[in-house]
Backbone as CSV, one residue per row, in Angstrom:
resi,resn,N_x,N_y,N_z,CA_x,CA_y,CA_z,C_x,C_y,C_z
1,MET,-13.470,-13.768,-11.011,-12.028,-13.622,-10.951,-11.428,-14.405,-12.119
2,GLU,-10.420,-13.815,-12.737,-9.682,-14.527,-13.775,-9.073,-15.781,-13.152
3,GLU,-9.173,-16.906,-13.836,-8.703,-18.176,-13.284,-7.248,-18.119,-12.841
4,GLY,-6.364,-17.520,-13.635,-4.947,-17.466,-13.296,-4.628,-16.573,-12.118
5,LEU,-5.490,-15.590,-11.804,-5.188,-14.648,-10.725,-5.256,-15.270,-9.337
6,LYS,-6.017,-16.337,-9.161,-6.095,-16.919,-7.824,-4.766,-17.514,-7.383
7,TRP,-3.851,-17.775,-8.313,-2.526,-18.298,-7.984,-1.438,-17.245,-8.140
8,TYR,-1.828,-15.989,-8.385,-0.851,-14.934,-8.653,-0.093,-14.572,-7.386
9,SER,1.211,-14.595,-7.477,2.083,-14.090,-6.417,2.958,-13.025,-7.051
10,GLY,2.896,-11.828,-6.521,3.656,-10.718,-7.088,3.128,-9.395,-6.585
11,GLY,3.263,-8.366,-7.409,2.898,-7.018,-6.991,1.674,-6.474,-7.697
12,MET,1.083,-5.467,-7.058,-0.070,-4.757,-7.600,0.103,-3.284,-7.250
13,LYS,-0.173,-2.410,-8.222,-0.068,-0.973,-7.980,-1.466,-0.385,-7.830
14,TYR,-1.650,0.365,-6.748,-2.877,1.109,-6.499,-2.549,2.583,-6.701
15,ARG,-3.410,3.305,-7.414,-3.133,4.717,-7.691,-4.398,5.538,-7.478
16,LYS,-4.231,6.720,-6.886,-5.377,7.603,-6.633,-4.904,9.039,-6.658
17,GLU,-5.672,9.898,-7.314,-5.443,11.339,-7.244,-6.220,11.847,-6.032
18,VAL,-5.531,12.602,-5.179,-6.140,13.096,-3.950,-5.997,14.611,-3.904
19,HIS,-7.112,15.294,-3.633,-7.081,16.751,-3.498,-6.922,17.101,-2.021
20,ILE,-5.883,17.868,-1.717,-5.588,18.288,-0.340,-5.768,19.799,-0.269
21,THR,-6.538,20.269,0.714,-6.748,21.718,0.842,-5.680,22.379,1.697
22,THR,-5.175,21.637,2.698,-4.112,22.167,3.565,-3.211,21.014,3.974
23,THR,-1.925,21.325,4.185,-1.002,20.248,4.534,-0.664,20.194,6.011
24,GLY,-0.878,21.261,6.764,-0.601,21.237,8.199,0.870,21.081,8.515
25,ASN,1.164,20.769,9.791,2.544,20.613,10.250,3.093,19.223,9.990
26,GLN,2.211,18.237,9.971,2.636,16.863,9.704,1.500,16.133,8.996
27,CYS,1.862,15.369,7.947,0.888,14.568,7.195,1.331,13.113,7.221
28,ILE,0.424,12.251,7.630,0.702,10.820,7.718,-0.270,10.082,6.805
29,LEU,0.274,9.190,5.969,-0.562,8.293,5.184,-0.622,6.973,5.940
30,ASP,-1.822,6.601,6.356,-2.041,5.353,7.095,-2.771,4.396,6.155
31,LEU,-2.109,3.298,5.780,-2.698,2.332,4.849,-3.623,1.338,5.522
32,GLY,-3.684,1.354,6.849,-4.518,0.361,7.541,-3.867,-1.003,7.445
33,GLU,-4.627,-1.988,6.979,-4.105,-3.350,6.866,-3.567,-3.604,5.463
34,VAL,-2.381,-4.208,5.408,-1.732,-4.558,4.146,-1.230,-5.985,4.257
35,ALA,-1.375,-6.737,3.170,-0.824,-8.087,3.130,-0.041,-8.207,1.818
36,CYS,1.214,-7.955,1.762,2.194,-8.229,2.782,3.189,-7.051,2.908
37,THR,3.748,-6.524,1.807,4.655,-5.377,1.878,4.081,-4.231,1.060
38,ALA,4.443,-2.987,1.437,3.936,-1.818,0.718,5.035,-0.792,0.528
39,THR,5.120,-0.258,-0.688,5.977,0.879,-0.989,5.070,2.003,-1.457
40,VAL,5.285,3.212,-0.901,4.429,4.364,-1.200,5.211,5.403,-1.983
41,TYR,4.541,5.963,-3.000,5.076,7.078,-3.785,4.051,8.202,-3.748
42,ILE,4.532,9.400,-3.446,3.688,10.583,-3.462,4.251,11.526,-4.522
43,ASN,3.438,11.855,-5.502,3.864,12.735,-6.596,5.172,12.270,-7.225
44,GLY,5.294,10.954,-7.373,6.454,10.366,-8.034,7.682,10.175,-7.169
45,LYS,7.625,10.582,-5.899,8.771,10.422,-4.999,8.467,9.370,-3.948
46,GLU,9.454,8.521,-3.682,9.248,7.425,-2.735,9.158,7.935,-1.302
47,ALA,8.110,7.501,-0.605,7.929,7.845,0.805,8.476,6.755,1.714
48,GLY,8.678,5.541,1.184,9.237,4.459,1.985,8.590,3.129,1.704
49,THR,9.138,2.107,2.355,8.638,0.739,2.244,8.444,0.189,3.644
50,LYS,7.346,-0.515,3.843,7.059,-1.168,5.124,6.833,-2.651,4.883
51,LEU,7.438,-3.463,5.750,7.299,-4.912,5.667,6.349,-5.470,6.711
52,ILE,6.134,-4.691,7.769,5.264,-5.108,8.869,4.459,-3.900,9.345
53,PRO,3.343,-4.137,10.031,2.567,-3.012,10.558,3.323,-2.296,11.670
54,PRO,3.015,-1.056,11.917,1.964,-0.263,11.279,2.419,0.257,9.906
55,TYR,1.496,0.269,8.963,1.788,0.739,7.609,1.467,2.233,7.525
56,ARG,2.271,3.020,8.230,2.109,4.482,8.276,3.357,5.134,7.703
57,PHE,3.139,6.167,6.893,4.231,6.852,6.214,4.115,8.352,6.457
58,ASP,5.220,8.980,6.846,5.257,10.434,6.983,5.432,11.017,5.582
59,ILE,4.406,11.706,5.098,4.441,12.261,3.743,4.470,13.791,3.765
60,THR,4.818,14.365,4.910,4.800,15.813,5.100,5.566,16.548,4.014
61,ASP,6.759,16.097,3.690,7.599,16.802,2.722,7.246,16.476,1.273
62,LEU,6.321,15.557,1.041,5.988,15.134,-0.320,4.625,15.613,-0.797
63,ILE,3.726,15.859,0.134,2.360,16.254,-0.204,2.301,17.762,-0.353
64,ARG,1.355,18.254,-1.163,1.219,19.695,-1.384,-0.267,20.040,-1.490
65,PRO,-0.610,21.289,-1.218,-2.011,21.686,-1.424,-2.377,21.522,-2.901
66,GLY,-3.595,21.052,-3.155,-4.039,20.804,-4.524,-4.039,19.320,-4.831
67,GLU,-3.867,18.982,-6.119,-3.898,17.591,-6.562,-2.581,16.869,-6.256
68,ASN,-2.694,15.639,-5.765,-1.541,14.816,-5.424,-1.764,13.407,-5.952
69,ASN,-0.716,12.839,-6.511,-0.769,11.468,-6.998,-0.223,10.556,-5.905
70,VAL,-1.049,9.636,-5.429,-0.655,8.676,-4.404,-0.621,7.297,-5.052
71,GLU,0.546,6.630,-4.980,0.687,5.282,-5.506,1.188,4.367,-4.398
72,VAL,0.591,3.187,-4.311,0.992,2.180,-3.336,1.235,0.890,-4.102
73,VAL,2.432,0.342,-3.971,2.762,-0.930,-4.611,2.816,-1.982,-3.509
74,VAL,1.951,-2.997,-3.623,1.847,-4.045,-2.612,2.286,-5.367,-3.227
75,TYR,3.159,-6.069,-2.518,3.579,-7.416,-2.919,3.053,-8.415,-1.908
76,ASN,2.477,-9.506,-2.414,2.019,-10.560,-1.518,3.109,-11.615,-1.353
77,THR,2.771,-12.703,-0.704,3.723,-13.793,-0.501,3.547,-14.831,-1.607
78,ALA,4.289,-15.910,-1.527,4.166,-16.994,-2.508,3.037,-17.965,-2.169
79,ALA,2.247,-17.679,-1.150,1.189,-18.602,-0.714,0.211,-18.918,-1.843
80,ASN,-0.173,-17.932,-2.636,-1.104,-18.189,-3.745,-0.496,-19.154,-4.753
81,HIS,0.764,-18.944,-5.078,1.450,-19.817,-6.039,1.491,-21.265,-5.532
82,TYR,1.705,-21.430,-4.237,1.805,-22.780,-3.675,0.502,-23.567,-3.798
83,LEU,-0.622,-22.890,-4.014,-1.888,-23.597,-4.228,-1.925,-24.288,-5.588
84,SER,-1.054,-23.868,-6.505,-1.090,-24.401,-7.874,-0.152,-25.577,-8.097
85,ILE,0.645,-25.912,-7.083,1.624,-26.994,-7.244,1.598,-27.919,-6.028
86,PRO,1.993,-29.152,-6.198,2.103,-30.032,-5.025,3.272,-29.566,-4.157
87,THR,2.996,-29.252,-2.914,4.039,-28.778,-1.998,3.565,-28.934,-0.567
88,LYS,4.514,-28.982,0.341,4.159,-29.032,1.762,3.995,-27.628,2.336
89,TYR,4.352,-26.612,1.554,4.280,-25.226,2.029,2.898,-24.644,1.771
90,ARG,2.312,-24.105,2.774,1.026,-23.432,2.667,1.095,-22.169,3.510
91,GLY,0.202,-21.262,3.240,0.163,-20.034,4.010,-1.132,-19.290,3.741
92,ASP,-1.277,-18.183,4.403,-2.453,-17.337,4.250,-2.423,-16.695,2.864
93,THR,-3.485,-16.823,2.110,-3.535,-16.270,0.757,-4.148,-14.875,0.707
94,THR,-4.487,-14.315,1.856,-4.988,-12.942,1.880,-3.888,-12.030,1.372
95,SER,-4.222,-11.134,0.451,-3.203,-10.226,-0.067,-3.841,-8.942,-0.567
96,GLY,-3.027,-7.885,-0.611,-3.470,-6.610,-1.163,-3.529,-5.499,-0.142
97,LEU,-4.038,-4.376,-0.598,-4.245,-3.196,0.235,-5.655,-3.300,0.793
98,LEU,-5.773,-3.681,2.059,-7.059,-3.987,2.666,-7.671,-2.791,3.389
99,GLY,-6.802,-1.822,3.801,-7.275,-0.572,4.381,-7.818,-0.698,5.784
100,PRO,-8.571,0.312,6.223,-8.928,1.513,5.484,-7.736,2.458,5.336
101,VAL,-7.682,3.160,4.214,-6.599,4.104,3.929,-7.056,5.496,4.280
102,LYS,-6.173,6.250,4.951,-6.523,7.629,5.282,-5.278,8.491,5.361
103,ILE,-5.446,9.758,5.095,-4.396,10.757,5.293,-4.762,11.547,6.530
104,ILE,-3.838,11.581,7.468,-4.056,12.294,8.731,-3.201,13.552,8.700
105,ILE,-3.852,14.710,8.905,-3.138,15.992,8.893,-3.162,16.560,10.294
106,TYR,-1.967,16.791,10.842,-1.821,17.359,12.178,-1.480,18.845,12.063
107,ASN,-2.168,19.668,12.833,-1.880,21.088,12.928,-1.510,21.397,14.364
108,ASN,-0.208,21.492,14.633,0.246,21.747,16.017,0.220,23.217,16.332
């Protein structure tokens, strides 16, 4: 790990191209576990932001058959930064998109 990254507090963008064969009646993107906040973009359009679990997003109107660009921007807390300075504040330094991530397609 880069030495400076262990104290990094801020955001990280995760990006994946996903091939979908069918979209069904409802499509849900379930990020699983996230530490701490997540904003989702599907094909360049915002699907929403979640601050607490469950980190599930209805992407029915944004996803399409074929190739889809899925982006997740995750911001952690200041806990990592607090390790680099003298302070009484401490917290859990777990951060990122921990998953498992899945797209659930419902066909009613």
